[in-house]
N, C-alpha and C positions, 0 to 999 in steps of 0.2 A: 798085962801084956807089956813086954820090954819095947822101948821106942828104938828103931833101928836108925833114927837120924842122929848124926854126929853134931856136936856143938859147932856153931858157925866160927870159922876162922878164915880170914881172907886168903892167906897163902895155902891153906889146905884145900879150900875150895877151888882155888885157881888150878892147884895140882890135879884135883879130880876132874875138872874141865879138860885139862890137857891130856889126861889119861883117857877120857872119853874120845877126844879127838883122835889120838893115836890109835885106839882101838877101832874106831869107825874107819880110818884110813887103812888099817891092816885087813879088816874083815868085810867091809862093804864096798863091793865093786861099783855100785851105782854112785856112791859118795866119791870115790876116786875118780870116776869118768867126769862127774860134774865138776869136781875140783880142778881137773886138768883142763876141762873146757873153759872154766872160769878164768884160768891164766890168760887165755887168748881174749876172753870177754873183757877182763879188766884192761888188758893191753890196748884193746880196740877203744874202750871208753876213754882211755887216757890220751890216745892219739888222734882221735876224731875231733874235729873242730864243732864243739857244741857249747851252748851256754852252761854255766856251772849247775844250774838246777836240773837240767836235762842229764847231765852226767851223775848227779846225786840219784835222780830217780833209777837210771839204769844200774848204778851200783847198788842201790837198795834192793832192787828186784833181784839182781844177781845173788846177793847175800841171802835173800829170802828163799831161793831155791835150795841152797845149802842147808839153811836152818830147817826147812820142812823135811828135806831128806833126812837129817839128823833125827828129827822127831818121829819120822816113819820108821827109821831103823830101830829107835827105842821101843816103839809099839810092837814091832815084829819080834824083838828080843823078849819082851814081857810076854806076849802071846805064846812063843815057844817055850818059855819057862813054865808057864801055867799049865798048858795042854799040849801033850804030845800027839794025840789023836787028831784026825781030820774032823773038824766040827764047823758047822756052817757059821757060828758066830766068830770063831777064830779066822775063817777065810774072810768074812765080812770086815773085820777090824783090819786085816792087812791090805784088803782091797781099797778100803776107805783112806787108809794111809797113802797107799799109792795114788789115788785119785788127787789128794792133797797136793803131792808132789807134781802131778801132771798139771794141776791148775796153776800151781806157782811158776812152772816152766812156761805155760800158756800165757800168764800175765807178763813175764819177762819178754816173751817174744812180741807181744801186742805192744808193749812199751817201745820196744826196738823199731817195729814197723811204724808206729805213729810219729815217733820222734824223727826217724829217717825221712819219712814221707814229708813231714812239715819242712824240714831243712833242705832236702836234696831233690824233691821232685815238685 
């Protein structure tokens, strides 16, 4: 069986990552929405008066949402490639990926509420 994995090369692998980002931006509406919201979130993190550690927590959880969304999109693409029919396991894989996105968004919101409550209430 032939290995489909190309030899590692820093510049080629970076190009593959950028290609994936461009593809996700062009085809994934959820990713576009989260990226757009992220602009305002990162702006708020930068502008709000907080200790550096709290800004890092909010930044990390904001990036986590984007990372999990990309992984969810990859899962959905693989499921769609493997099976065209409606199948309970395909639905389950997609639903679990969506749940991971929902949990990452929930974590980010909880961090915002806890940090803002600590400093402003």
